C-alpha positions as a Markdown table, in Angstrom:
| # | Residue | x | y | z |
|---|---|---|---|---|
| 1 | Ser | 96.3 | 105.7 | 68.7 |
| 2 | Leu | 99.6 | 106.9 | 70.3 |
| 3 | Lys | 99.8 | 105.6 | 73.8 |
| 4 | Glu | 103.2 | 106.7 | 74.9 |
| 5 | Ile | 105.8 | 109.3 | 73.9 |
| 6 | Ser | 109.3 | 110.1 | 74.9 |
| 7 | Phe | 110.8 | 113.5 | 74.1 |
| 8 | Pro | 114.6 | 113.4 | 73.9 |
| 9 | Asp | 116.6 | 115.5 | 76.4 |
| 10 | Ser | 118.2 | 117.5 | 73.6 |
| 11 | Leu | 114.9 | 119.3 | 73.0 |
| 12 | Lys | 114.8 | 122.7 | 74.6 |
| 13 | Glu | 111.4 | 123.6 | 73.6 |
| 14 | Ile | 108.4 | 121.6 | 72.8 |
| 15 | Gly | 105.5 | 123.6 | 71.1 |
| 16 | Tyr | 102.0 | 124.4 | 71.7 |
| 17 | Glu | 99.3 | 121.7 | 71.4 |
| 18 | Val | 102.2 | 119.1 | 70.7 |
| 19 | Cys | 99.9 | 116.1 | 71.9 |
| 20 | Cys | 96.6 | 117.9 | 71.9 |
| 21 | Ser | 93.7 | 115.5 | 71.3 |
| 22 | Cys | 95.8 | 112.4 | 71.6 |
| 23 | Lys | 92.9 | 110.6 | 73.3 |
| 24 | His | 94.7 | 107.3 | 73.9 |
| 25 | Leu | 98.0 | 108.9 | 75.2 |
| 26 | Glu | 98.7 | 107.4 | 78.6 |
| 27 | Lys | 102.4 | 108.0 | 79.3 |
| 28 | Val | 104.8 | 110.9 | 78.6 |
| 29 | Lys | 108.5 | 111.2 | 79.2 |
| 30 | Trp | 109.3 | 114.9 | 79.0 |
| 31 | Ser | 112.7 | 116.4 | 77.8 |
| 32 | Lys | 114.8 | 117.3 | 80.9 |
| 33 | Ser | 115.9 | 120.5 | 78.8 |
| 34 | Ala | 112.4 | 121.9 | 78.2 |
| 35 | Pro | 111.5 | 124.3 | 81.0 |
| 36 | Ile | 107.9 | 125.1 | 79.7 |
| 37 | Ile | 104.9 | 122.9 | 79.1 |
| 38 | Tyr | 103.2 | 125.2 | 76.6 |
| 39 | Ser | 99.5 | 125.9 | 76.2 |
| 40 | Ser | 97.2 | 123.0 | 75.4 |
| 41 | Ala | 100.2 | 120.6 | 75.1 |
| 42 | Phe | 98.1 | 117.7 | 76.4 |
| 43 | His | 94.6 | 119.1 | 76.2 |
| 44 | Phe | 92.0 | 116.4 | 75.6 |
| 45 | Cys | 94.5 | 113.6 | 76.4 |
| 46 | Asn | 91.8 | 111.8 | 78.4 |
| 47 | Glu | 93.9 | 108.8 | 79.1 |
| 48 | Leu | 97.1 | 110.7 | 80.2 |
| 49 | Lys | 97.9 | 109.6 | 83.8 |
| 50 | Asp | 101.7 | 109.7 | 83.9 |
| 51 | Ile | 104.4 | 112.3 | 82.9 |
| 52 | Thr | 108.0 | 111.9 | 84.0 |
| 53 | Asp | 111.2 | 113.9 | 83.9 |
| 54 | Ile | 109.5 | 117.2 | 84.7 |
| 55 | Asp | 111.8 | 118.2 | 87.5 |
| 56 | Ser | 113.3 | 121.1 | 85.5 |
| 57 | Val | 109.8 | 122.4 | 84.3 |
| 58 | Glu | 109.4 | 126.1 | 85.5 |
| 59 | Gln | 106.0 | 126.8 | 83.9 |
| 60 | Ile | 102.8 | 124.9 | 83.1 |
| 61 | Ser | 100.9 | 127.1 | 80.6 |
| 62 | Lys | 97.2 | 127.6 | 79.9 |
| 63 | Asn | 95.1 | 124.5 | 79.3 |
| 64 | Ala | 98.3 | 122.4 | 79.3 |
| 65 | Phe | 96.6 | 119.4 | 81.1 |
| 66 | Cys | 93.1 | 120.3 | 80.5 |
| 67 | Lys | 90.8 | 117.2 | 80.4 |
| 68 | Thr | 93.5 | 114.7 | 81.2 |
| 69 | Gly | 93.1 | 111.4 | 83.1 |
| 70 | Phe | 95.6 | 112.2 | 86.0 |
| 71 | Thr | 94.3 | 110.9 | 89.4 |
| 72 | Ser | 97.3 | 112.6 | 91.1 |
| 73 | Phe | 100.0 | 115.1 | 90.2 |
| 74 | Lys | 103.1 | 116.4 | 92.0 |
| 75 | Ile | 104.4 | 119.8 | 90.9 |
| 76 | Pro | 108.1 | 119.9 | 89.9 |
| 77 | Pro | 110.5 | 121.4 | 92.4 |
| 78 | Lys | 111.5 | 124.3 | 90.1 |
| 79 | Leu | 108.0 | 125.3 | 89.1 |
| 80 | Lys | 107.6 | 129.0 | 89.2 |
| 81 | Arg | 104.0 | 129.4 | 87.8 |
| 82 | Ile | 100.8 | 127.6 | 86.7 |
| 83 | Leu | 98.7 | 129.5 | 84.2 |
| 84 | Tyr | 94.9 | 129.7 | 83.7 |
| 85 | Phe | 92.9 | 126.5 | 83.4 |
| 86 | Ala | 96.1 | 124.3 | 83.4 |
| 87 | Phe | 94.2 | 121.5 | 85.1 |
| 88 | Ser | 90.6 | 122.3 | 84.3 |
| 89 | Asp | 88.1 | 119.7 | 83.6 |
| 90 | Cys | 90.3 | 117.0 | 85.2 |
| 91 | His | 87.5 | 115.0 | 86.8 |
| 92 | Asn | 89.7 | 112.1 | 87.9 |
| 93 | Leu | 92.3 | 114.3 | 89.6 |
| 94 | Arg | 92.0 | 113.7 | 93.3 |
| 95 | Val | 95.4 | 114.7 | 94.8 |
| 96 | Phe | 97.6 | 117.6 | 93.9 |
| 97 | Lys | 101.0 | 117.5 | 95.7 |
| 98 | Met | 102.7 | 120.8 | 96.4 |
| 99 | Thr | 106.0 | 121.2 | 98.2 |
| 100 | His | 106.1 | 125.0 | 97.5 |
| 101 | Leu | 103.7 | 127.5 | 96.2 |
| 102 | Pro | 104.4 | 128.7 | 92.7 |
| 103 | Glu | 102.6 | 131.7 | 91.3 |
| 104 | Met | 99.0 | 130.3 | 90.7 |
| 105 | Tyr | 96.9 | 132.1 | 88.1 |
| 106 | Pro | 93.1 | 132.1 | 88.5 |
| 107 | Asp | 91.0 | 129.0 | 87.7 |
| 108 | Val | 93.9 | 126.6 | 87.5 |
| 109 | Phe | 91.4 | 123.8 | 88.5 |
| 110 | Trp | 88.3 | 125.2 | 87.0 |
| 111 | Asn | 85.6 | 122.5 | 86.9 |
| 112 | Ser | 88.0 | 119.8 | 88.5 |
| 113 | Glu | 85.6 | 119.3 | 91.3 |
| 114 | Asn | 87.5 | 116.5 | 93.2 |
| 115 | Val | 90.9 | 118.0 | 93.6 |
| 116 | Gln | 92.5 | 118.0 | 97.1 |
| 117 | Ile | 95.7 | 119.8 | 97.9 |
| 118 | Lys | 98.4 | 117.8 | 99.7 |
| 119 | Cys | 100.9 | 120.2 | 101.1 |
| 120 | Gly | 103.0 | 118.3 | 103.7 |
| 121 | Gly | 102.7 | 121.2 | 106.2 |
| 122 | Asn | 103.8 | 124.1 | 103.9 |
| 123 | Glu | 102.0 | 127.1 | 105.3 |
| 124 | Ser | 101.9 | 129.2 | 102.1 |
| 125 | Val | 100.4 | 126.3 | 100.3 |
| 126 | Lys | 97.7 | 125.9 | 103.1 |
| 127 | Glu | 96.9 | 129.6 | 103.0 |
| 128 | Trp | 96.5 | 129.6 | 99.2 |
| 129 | Ala | 94.3 | 126.5 | 99.3 |
| 130 | Lys | 92.1 | 128.2 | 102.0 |
| 131 | Thr | 91.8 | 131.4 | 100.0 |
| 132 | Glu | 90.8 | 129.4 | 96.9 |
| 133 | His | 88.4 | 127.1 | 98.9 |
| 134 | Met | 90.4 | 124.0 | 97.9 |
| 135 | Pro | 90.3 | 121.1 | 100.3 |
| 136 | Ile | 93.6 | 120.4 | 102.1 |
| 137 | Val | 95.0 | 116.8 | 102.8 |
| 138 | Glu | 97.1 | 117.2 | 106.0 |
| 139 | Ser | 100.0 | 114.9 | 106.4 |
| 140 | Lys | 103.2 | 114.8 | 108.5 |
| 141 | Leu | 106.1 | 116.1 | 106.6 |
| 142 | Asp | 108.0 | 112.7 | 106.8 |
| 143 | Glu | 104.9 | 110.9 | 105.3 |
| 144 | Phe | 104.6 | 113.6 | 102.6 |
| 145 | Leu | 108.4 | 113.4 | 101.6 |
| 146 | Ala | 108.1 | 109.6 | 101.5 |
| 147 | Asp | 105.0 | 109.8 | 99.3 |
| 148 | Ile | 106.7 | 112.0 | 96.8 |
| 149 | Asp | 110.0 | 109.9 | 96.6 |
| 150 | Ile | 112.2 | 112.5 | 98.3 |
| 151 | Lys | 114.6 | 111.0 | 100.7 |
| 152 | Lys | 114.8 | 112.9 | 104.0 |
| 153 | Pro | 118.4 | 113.6 | 105.3 |
| 154 | Ile | 119.9 | 111.2 | 107.7 |
| 155 | Ala | 120.3 | 112.8 | 111.1 |
| 156 | Asp | 123.7 | 112.9 | 112.7 |
């Protein structure tokens, strides 16, 4: 019946399947010191729609968010790789926001038929999406940055 969990920032590693099958989990506050979301960490968390404090995450492992309830997801700025099936069977996932292109393993979005890639004009993300036959949501960079809560610099 767990609905929310907050991992303290002192945790440097949070193990495999840490919340696997927590079917009622809706919100997670990640440790700012844990750079990897390990395999199946939130697998079968059908109600999970919000994870915060993932800016320092460098890897999202196999099946990490498989069968979650996300409707949108923004990759963290330091993300280097997303492993196999990380977002598979995410039937509610509509928008996947990417400011850069991390290493993408095959089948990241396996059986997640509604995902569209929002790239804010990043050409490498566009090319990857085209190669993977993923629909792309075009937006002006200003709109994209506002949408992901990044403030654009003030011009002189």
